[in-house]
Every structure is written in C-alpha cells, then in structure tokens.
C-alpha positions in Angstrom: 109.3 96.8 87.0 111.0 95.8 83.8 108.4 94.8 81.2 105.6 96.7 82.9 104.0 99.9 81.6 101.7 102.0 83.9 98.4 103.2 82.8 96.4 105.9 84.7 93.8 104.4 87.1 90.3 104.9 85.9 91.3 105.7 82.3 89.8 103.1 79.9 91.1 105.0 76.9 94.7 104.7 78.1 94.2 101.0 78.7 92.7 100.5 75.2 95.7 102.2 73.7 98.1 100.0 75.6 96.1 96.8 74.7 96.1 97.9 71.0 99.8 97.2 70.7 99.0 93.5 70.9 101.8 92.6 73.3 100.1 92.9 76.6 100.1 89.7 78.6 98.2 90.9 81.6 96.7 94.0 83.2 97.2 94.2 87.0 94.9 96.5 89.0 93.9 97.1 92.6 90.1 97.3 92.8 90.6 100.1 95.3 94.0 101.8 95.1 95.8 101.5 98.4 97.8 104.6 97.7 95.2 107.3 98.2 92.3 104.9 98.8 91.0 105.8 95.3 87.7 104.1 94.3 87.3 103.2 90.6 85.0 105.3 88.4 81.6 103.7 87.5 82.1 101.0 84.9 85.9 101.1 84.9 86.7 97.7 86.3 84.1 95.8 84.3 85.2 97.8 81.2 88.8 97.0 81.8 88.0 93.3 82.2 86.0 93.2 79.0 88.8 95.0 77.0 91.5 92.7 78.4 89.6 89.6 77.4 88.8 91.0 74.0 92.5 91.6 73.5 93.6 88.2 74.8 95.2 89.7 77.9 94.8 88.3 81.4 92.9 90.5 83.9 94.5 90.3 87.3 93.2 91.8 90.6 95.7 92.7 93.2 93.8 92.1 96.4 96.8 92.1 98.8 95.4 95.1 100.6 91.7 94.9 99.7 91.1 91.2 100.1 89.8 89.0 102.9 87.0 91.2 104.1 88.7 94.6 104.2 86.1 96.3 101.9 83.0 94.6 103.3 83.2 91.7 100.8 85.6 88.7 101.0 87.3 90.1 97.9 86.7 93.7 96.7 86.2 92.5 93.2 82.8 91.2 94.3 81.5 94.8 94.6 81.6 94.9 90.8 80.9 91.3 89.9 84.3 90.8 88.3 85.7 87.4 87.2 89.4 87.9 87.0 91.9 85.4 85.6 94.3 85.9 88.6 93.9 87.2 92.1 96.9 88.1 94.3 96.5 87.7 98.1 98.9 88.2 101.0 99.4 89.9 104.4 95.9 89.5 105.8 95.9 85.8 104.7 97.6 84.8 107.9 95.8 87.3 110.1 99.0 89.3 110.3 100.7 86.5 112.2 103.4 85.4 109.7 104.3 86.3 106.1 102.0 84.6 103.7 101.1 85.0 100.0 99.1 83.2 97.4 97.9 83.4 93.8 94.4 82.3 92.8 93.9 81.5 89.2 90.9 80.6 87.0 90.5 77.1 85.7 91.5 78.0 82.1 94.7 79.7 83.3 95.4 76.8 85.7 95.0 74.3 82.9 97.2 76.3 80.5 100.0 77.1 83.0 100.1 74.3 85.5 99.1 71.4 83.3 101.8 69.0 84.4 104.4 68.3 87.0 107.2 69.8 85.0 105.2 73.1 84.8 104.0 73.1 88.4 106.8 75.5 89.5 105.9 78.2 87.0 104.7 80.3 89.9 106.7 80.4 93.1 106.5 82.3 96.4 109.0 83.6 98.8 106.8 82.2 101.5 106.0 78.9 99.8 106.4 75.6 101.6 105.9 77.3 105.0 103.7 75.0 107.2 103.2 77.7 109.8 101.9 80.2 107.2 99.6 77.6 105.7 98.2 76.7 109.1 97.7 80.4 110.0 96.0 81.0 106.7 93.5 78.1 107.3 92.9 79.4 110.8 92.3 83.0 109.6 89.8 81.8 107.0 88.0 79.9 109.7 87.8 82.9 112.1 86.6 85.2 109.3 83.7 82.8 108.6 83.0 81.9 112.3 82.8 85.5 113.5 81.2 87.0 110.5 84.1 89.5 110.1 83.3 90.3 106.5 79.8 91.5 107.2 81.1 93.2 110.4 83.6 95.2 108.2 80.7 96.3 106.0 78.6 97.6 109.0 81.6 99.3 110.7 82.7 100.9 107.5 79.2 102.3 106.8 79.2 103.8 110.3 82.6 105.3 109.8 81.6 107.0 106.7 78.3 108.3 108.2 80.3 109.8 111.1 83.1 111.4 109.1 81.6 112.5 105.7 79.9 115.5 107.4 83.4 116.9 107.9 83.4 117.9 104.3 80.7 120.4 104.9 81.9 121.6 108.3 85.6 122.3 107.5 87.0 124.0 104.5 90.3 122.1 104.6 88.5 118.7 104.2 88.1 118.0 100.4 86.7 114.5 100.6 86.0 111.6 102.8 85.9 108.3 101.0 86.2 104.6 101.6 84.8 101.1 101.2 84.2 98.9 104.2 87.1 99.4 106.6 89.3 101.0 104.0 88.9 104.7 104.7 90.6 108.0 103.8 90.2 111.8 104.3 91.7 114.2 101.8 92.8 117.6 102.9 93.1 120.7 100.8 94.0 124.4 100.6 92.0 126.6 103.1 90.2 129.8 101.8 91.6 132.4 104.3 94.4 134.5 102.9 96.7 133.9 105.9 96.0 130.2 106.0 96.5 129.8 102.3 99.9 131.5 102.5 101.0 129.2 105.3 99.6 126.1 103.5 101.5 127.0 100.3 104.7 127.5 102.3 104.2 124.1 103.9 103.6 122.4 100.6 106.7 124.1 99.0 108.8 122.7 101.9 107.5 119.2 101.4 104.3 118.1 99.5 102.0 116.3 101.8 103.4 117.8 105.0 100.1 119.5 105.8 98.6 116.1 106.6 100.9 115.8 109.6 98.9 118.5 111.3 96.3 115.8 111.7 98.2 112.6 112.0 100.6 113.9 114.7 97.9 115.3 117.1 95.8 112.1 116.6 98.7 110.1 117.9 100.0 112.4 120.6 96.7 113.6 122.0 94.4 110.6 121.3 96.8 107.6 120.9 95.4 106.9 117.4 98.0 105.8 114.9 97.2 106.7 111.2 99.3 107.0 108.1 99.5 109.2 105.1 98.1 107.3 102.2 101.1 107.9 99.9 104.1 110.1 99.4 103.5 113.7 98.6 99.7 113.7 99.1 97.5 115.2 101.8 95.5 112.1 102.2 95.3 110.2 105.5 94.0 106.7 105.6 92.9 104.3 108.2 92.6 100.5 108.0 91.0 99.4 111.3 91.2 95.8 112.4 88.2 93.9 111.2 87.4 93.2 114.9 87.1 96.9 115.7 84.2 97.7 118.1 81.6 100.4 117.4 82.7 102.5 120.3 86.2 102.6 118.9 84.9 103.8 115.5 83.0 106.6 117.3 86.0 107.5 119.4 88.1 107.8 116.2 85.5 110.0 114.5 85.3 112.3 117.5 89.1 112.6 117.8 89.4 113.3 114.1 86.9 116.1 114.2 88.7 117.7 117.2 92.0 117.5 115.4 90.7 118.8 112.1 89.0 121.7 113.8 92.4 122.8 115.2 94.2 122.2 111.9 91.6 124.5 110.2 93.4 127.4 111.8 96.6 126.7 109.9 99.0 129.3 111.3 98.3 128.4 114.9 98.2 124.7 114.1 101.6 124.9 112.4 103.0 126.8 115.3 101.9 124.0 117.7 103.3 121.4 115.4 106.6 123.2 115.1 107.0 123.6 118.9 106.2 119.9 119.4 108.8 118.9 116.8 111.4 121.2 118.4 110.7 119.8 121.9 111.2 116.2 120.6 114.4 117.2 118.8 115.8 118.7 122.1 114.7 115.6 124.0 116.4 113.3 121.5 119.7 115.3 121.8 119.7 115.0 125.6 119.1 111.2 125.3 
C-alpha cells in the first residue's frame, strides 16, 4: 500500500534500519504469519516492540487471523507478553456469521487520537454501524468464554502437533510441521530419489507450489477434508480447524494426512494419479 515499506519477518536488523529513518509512524505485524504459518524467532516480537517504542513508532499487532482463541490464547500476542499500541481484529469476531471488524487501542493512543467528538471519526470501518455485526460479536465473545474454546484450541492444537510432527522423520518429502494452537501447517520439500527429484523439479518449473496439490487434492477427494495452500508459490499446506473441533476429528485428519503423504512420497506415481484425475474432471466438465 502507498506509504508502507515491507521489512522481512523475523529480521530485527531490517526493522532497526527502517526505524532509523525517523519517519515511521507504525509497524504492523502478524504475531504468526498467516501466509506460511511462520512463527516468530525467539525474542523477535518483544524486540520489535521495544525498538518501535524507542523510535516513537506505534507497535501494531494484526490479529485478524490469529486472534480470538485461534492460537490457544485469546490473542496470539499473549504468548510473548506483548503490549501493543493497536490490535486489529475481524472475521472470527462474529463467529463467521457476518462481516465484522474492530480496532483495539491503548489508552495513550486513544487519548491522543480520539480525544474529542470532532476527532471521533479518525478511524472508520466498512462494517461500522452494523447492529447485527455488533450483536454477533457480543454473542461470539460470550460463547468463547462459556464453552472454554480458547483453552480447547490449545489442547486440540497440542494433540494435532503430537500426531503430525512424526511425519518429518517418517517421510522425506515432509520438511517441517509447525503451528500454534489450531493454526497448523505442513511444509513439503524435494525428495531424495533421483527419479522423484526430477519429477519434483519439473512440477515446480511448471508452477511453484503445485507439488502441494498432491496432498490437498487427495485429502478432499478421498477423505472429504478441505485444506488450502498457505500462500501462492509455496509448498506449505495449512489447516485452521474450527475451535469446536472434536478430538476424533483431529485424529481422523492426522490419519488421512499420513495416508496421503505416504502416496505423495512416490512422486512419479502420485503425479500420474493426479494427472489422470484432472483429465477426467476436465472431460466431465466439457460434457456438462
């Protein structure tokens, strides 16, 4: 966006150089990056907060995807004891019922920006003034507390990692399994076998990130589990289960995932199956 400069996630040196210019109003960061489900390096977020405040810049946490229990805390920032100046929330705020968005601000920021009626419109929202969204938001907060969904997300997320992290040792195409609470991802990489490496390279030349479809497509077609790639051009698949997910559903997902990964490990045959499936679908679409 105009007026914004990106800095690499996890790179305090890059942030320091940007802040040194003296013209930075605010630093906006996702505590856990939604694209790729990347967790911050140790000390990064607290270090970023300290450097922002020392430079007179606001420290803003984007919790649109990580907030309201997703990571096993009400806000992900709680994992690192952060005290941001601004917190962005949306989406889950209404329980997915209606569009909703909000901005939480610290008292000093509130007093400096919204200190009078004429300045009360400094922050607006596309969804502002929506009575239904407000009612849905209040109801969502009540259900989160009543049903203990934040603590539930922490327990279910711990189980999900326990069941899926062993895939790193069992299968050469699995580079990493990572997550926090019910924000989870598996990263796939180049296999070691010569034939498989050759096919993998050809797939990646055709379209970076296409290899991940050898997992997402069978998960859906064979197990009726819908996942998504965690970002364009990357072989990272992520899952964001509902906070009300049952333990047996977590176990079913883990079992289905291992079955699909085991087949994808044999890249040439997996790619052949994938190609035939796509061809059949294309023919069916033409007939329709």
